[in-house]
N, C-alpha and C positions, 0 to 999 in steps of 0.2 A: 616483521616490523611492517607498517603499514608505508606504502610508497610515498614519494611526495608526490602531489597536485598536477608535475609534471612532465612525470615520471610516462618513460614509453613501454612500461608493464599494463600501464594505462592501455593502450589500445584494443579493442573492440578488432576480432575475427574473424572469418569467413572461410571455411573448408570447403571446398568444393568437392561432390560425388562422383568421383572418376569411374563408378562402374566397379563392381568385385566385392561392393563391402566395403570398399578404399576409400577414406576424407582427405585431401590434400591444402593445406593452409594455401590460399593466394593471399598474399600480402600486398601487389596490387588493388585487391577489390572494395577498399575504404579507404576514404582518407586519416593520415594518421592523426588523431581529433585524442588528447588525454582526456578524455573525459572519466566519471564515474561510474559508467554505465548499470542502471538499476535495470532495466526491461525494456525490452522491445515489440514493438508493431509491426509487423507487416502485412504489406496487403497494397493494389494498385490503388492508390490514391487521385492520383489525375486522369487516370482510362486510357495509359497508353496502352496498356497490353503486358505492361512491365511490374514487377510490382517492387516498390518501396517499402521504404524503411522510417519509423519513426523511432530516435532511440532517446529514451529519458533519463536522467540522469535522477542524482540524492543529494549530492552534495560535496563537500570540500572539508580534506584532511585540516582539523583545527579551525574549521567555519561553519557549526553545526551552527541548523537556523539558518544560515543565508541558499536560500531559497537559488535550488541547480535551474541550467537552461536544459529546455531538449533540442530535438538534432532531426530535420527533418532532410531524409537522403533520398536523393532521387534515383534510380534507375535510368540511363541511358540508353540501354541496348547492346554495352560491346564490353558486356563482362563486370563495371564497374558501379559502383556509387560515390555522387559526390553531393555533397556537402547546399544545398538549395540554399543559400545564403536571405531570399528574399521571403520565402517559407521560412528558415528556422526563425528569423525574426519575430513571429508572431509567435515564439516558444520560449522568449527571454526573460527569465525570472519566474517560471511556474510555479515555483516550487517543490521542497523535498519527496520528488517522485518517487514511491517503490516499484506501481506495477500500473502496464496500460493497456489498453485490448484497442482493437480495431473493428470497426462493423456498422454494415449500416442501418444506422436507429430511427432515423426518418423517414424511410424508406421511398430515393429517391432512383437509387441504382448506387450510389455508389460510398466507396468506405468513409467515413467519420473516426473521429479520435476521443476517445474515453481517459483522462486518470484519475489514479488514486497516491498519496500520502501522508507522508509526516505532518502532520502540522496541517494539514489539508485538506480538499474535501472533494470529494468526486466534484468532477471537471468532466467539461463538453464541447467540442471541437466542433462543428457541422461542416463539413465540405464541399463548399461549392464552389464544382470547378477547379478541384487541385488551391483552393485556397480557400483556412479553414478561420473563422468565426467562433470566437464562444459563446455561447449558448446554454450557459450553466446555469443562470438566475431562473432564465426561462423556459430550461427544461424541469428544473422544479426539483434542483440540486440544492438550493438554499439552505441553511442549520447544517450540512451537509458536516461540517470540517474536523477533520478525526485524527486519528491515529491507524489508517489506514496501513497492509501489509501487503495485501492480495485484493483481485477483482475476476471477475468471471465474466465475460459475456456473453447471454445465451439465452433462445427461446423459452423461458422455466415452467408458463404456462400452458403452452399450446396454440398463442393464440395468434400466429408467424411472428410475431415481434422481436427485438432482441433486448432479454434486458438484462440486467444486472445485478448480479450478487458481490460483496464487499467484506472485507473479513478487516475487523478492526482488533481492538486492547481486549476488548470485552468489560465485561460489568462486575469481572471475580475478581478486584484491584481496593487497596485504601483510595486510589481517584472516583471521583466524582465529577461529570459532566453534562450539562447544557444549556439550550440556547437563551437561558436566561441568567446562569452564573458556568457560565467556560471557565474550564480549565485553560490558562494564563503562560504564555513564556514569554518573556522580556530579552533579548538578543543584540549586547552591547559588548563593544570591549574596555570594559569595564573599571582595570586594572591599568589601561593602554601598553598589554604585553605581546597587542599585535595579533590575537587571538579571542573568539570571541565567548561572552561568561555567557551562556542560555541560565534561566533561572527561571525553575517549575514552579508556579502560585495554582492553587487551587479557592476555592470560598471556605469557609467556613462561619457558615450564620450567611450573613453580610457582608464580611471582610474579605479581603486576600492576604490568604497569606501563602510565603515559601515555602515551597515542600522541600527542602533543603536541611537533613541537620547540621547544627552549629557547625559542628567538625571538619565539617565536609565544605558549608558552603566557607568557613575559615582557610581552610587549605585552599581551594580555590581562587580564593578573594583574602590575602593577609589585613589590608587593611581596613576592613571588616573589627579584625582582634579587639584591638582599645573598646571601641565601643555596645561592643556583645564578648564584657569578659565570661558571666557567667553564661549557663544555657537555661536560666529563669527568667535573665533579664531580655534571652533574646527568643525566647518562647512565644512572647504576649506579643512581639510587634508583629504587627503586618508590614507587607513588601514596601508602601509609602513611610514606612517609620525605620526601615534598614539600609533604604539605599533612596541618597539625593537625589527629590523629585523633577527636578531639571536632567537627571539621568536617564530615570524612564521615560522623559518627555521626548527624549532621545534616541530609545531603544527603537527595536523592530520589535511587535508587537502579535504574537503568533497566538492563537488560540484554535482548544479542541471543544467541540461544543456536545457532540456524541460520542461514543465509546463502541457501542456496540455495531456487531456483525450483525450487517443491513442486506435487504431485498428492494429493489427498485424496478417497478412492472410501467414495463412502454405500453404508454393506453393508446400505438401508434402514429400519432404526427411528432414522434421526438420530443414529447412532453413522460414526463415518469412522476408515478404515484411510488411514496415508501408504501412495503409492506413489514410485517411481525412475522419475526425469528423465534423460535421458541429459549427460552429459558437455556438451554444446553447449551446453545450454538453460542453463551457470552460465558462460558465457565473458563476460558482461557483467549490468549490470542489468536486469533485463527492465521495463518499463513498456509492455508491452501483448500481450491476446494474441486471437486469438480461433481457436475452431472449423470446421471445413468438411472435406469428405470431399473431400482434394486429391486424388491419385490414380486415386478414382473403383471403389475395390473396393467400397463401402456401409459404411465405417468409418470413425469421425469422429478427425480430425486435427489435429494442434494449428502454431499460427503465431504465433512470438514476433519481435517488435521492444524495443528499446533502445538504451545506451549512454547516459551522463552524460557530460558535458564538463568543466562549471564542477565543480573539484575546484583541493585545492591543489599548485603542482607539485610539493614528494615525493612523493606521491600519484599521479602518475600520470593522463590522465584516462580513464574508460574509456570503448574504441571500440572493442571486438572485432569488434561483431554489427552479421553485413550484414541481417540475417533470417534467423529460423530457422524449419525443416520440421521435425515431429520427428511419424516416420509411424506410424499403431496398428498394432504386428504381433505384436499380440494380444489377448484380453482387453483387460487392464489392463499391456499389456506399449508401447513405443514407443522406435521408431528414429530416429536424425536421417538426415537425406539430404544431402548436403554441396552447394553455392554452382551448381556445377557443371549438377549432375542437374537441384537444385529452377525455376536461373534466379534468383534471389533474389538481388540483390543492392545492398542498401538503404543508403545510404550518410546517415547523421548519426543525430539525436537523432528516437529513434522514440518519440511520444507516444500514439499511437492506433493501431486496424487492425479493418477494416469489410471483410465480403466484403459482396456481390448482384451480383444477375442483370440481364443486361442485354442485349435483343434474342436471349436465348435462352444467351448469354453467361457463364461466373461471372469477375470479377473483384473483385481482392484491393488494397481502396486502405488508404497507410499515408500519416501524416502525426505532419509532424517540426516540432521546434525552429527554428526561422530558417530554416528550406528550403522547397522546394517538394513538396506533396505526390506521393508516385510510387504510379502504377499499372500494375497488374503483372497480366494473363489468364490463363486456367486454359489451357492444351493441352490438348484431348481424344485 
């Protein structure tokens, strides 16, 4: 059963390494804040020699579509991290954040902050002496709103500047999104039961239609049954015919303008240029990214993993990925390698990838939902 929004089980935890391979829970290290944390970024943001923490939230129970907050936890050097309220105020209601990363993207020596999320774009906050200023549009991340799952901040093209690789829903689905015709999510309490009712819509031609089957919509909002008695009546209606215009005007409107898993190259001054990844990067939702030299040519390659099974039957589960290898074929170009050549055949829903050295060999480990981890060794 899902925890309530104010439940103590939502408290984040820190386990301290006391030596000898033993980790001990320190109940006083973090403020007791019932945040549904999705990810954390750790860096010395204020340049005082101590590691601080940014905590991202994705949402609240029964409130899908309502933007969550980020928390800035300052390290005061006494074994405790405290909520720095002045800085945290700048991260209020920043979106349904699924992942975040910290690194110096503008070359001034301090750690900046990036986030991605559902119905959110790639967002950048520049660190200015421990204070953060959003520079998303100036950095070139306009029209980047998507259904992002994960991100990696790494120098992928070898020019000394940190680039962004971000995993999206992909394009192997019934949904389409573009800056000209974005997907839309109207969020409102349409039936007045104190829970949000998110209505997913997308364009067919020049008309915006709800993408819910009639029986699913009626089960969520029974009051609409009278005006949509037959499936054929409902099928031809735009979202503005199904819902009262005033209700839609009073709704929060979220958009997705791209579903592509993407790479953004850092130009060296804090601005980014979008790159292209091969079709094989778009065949399934990407939830895990790792970067390493797969073929030993000295260039950094990309390994992707993902899939998503828990979806409505009419959509069909997203299960096309068996793990993807994208080899660097130029400074900013990548070429996909087939399963037979790469040797990757990862079954299931991958949620993390990590590479490491052991006994002089390089290994890549895939962790999955409800399944055993899979380890692959790079052949020389």
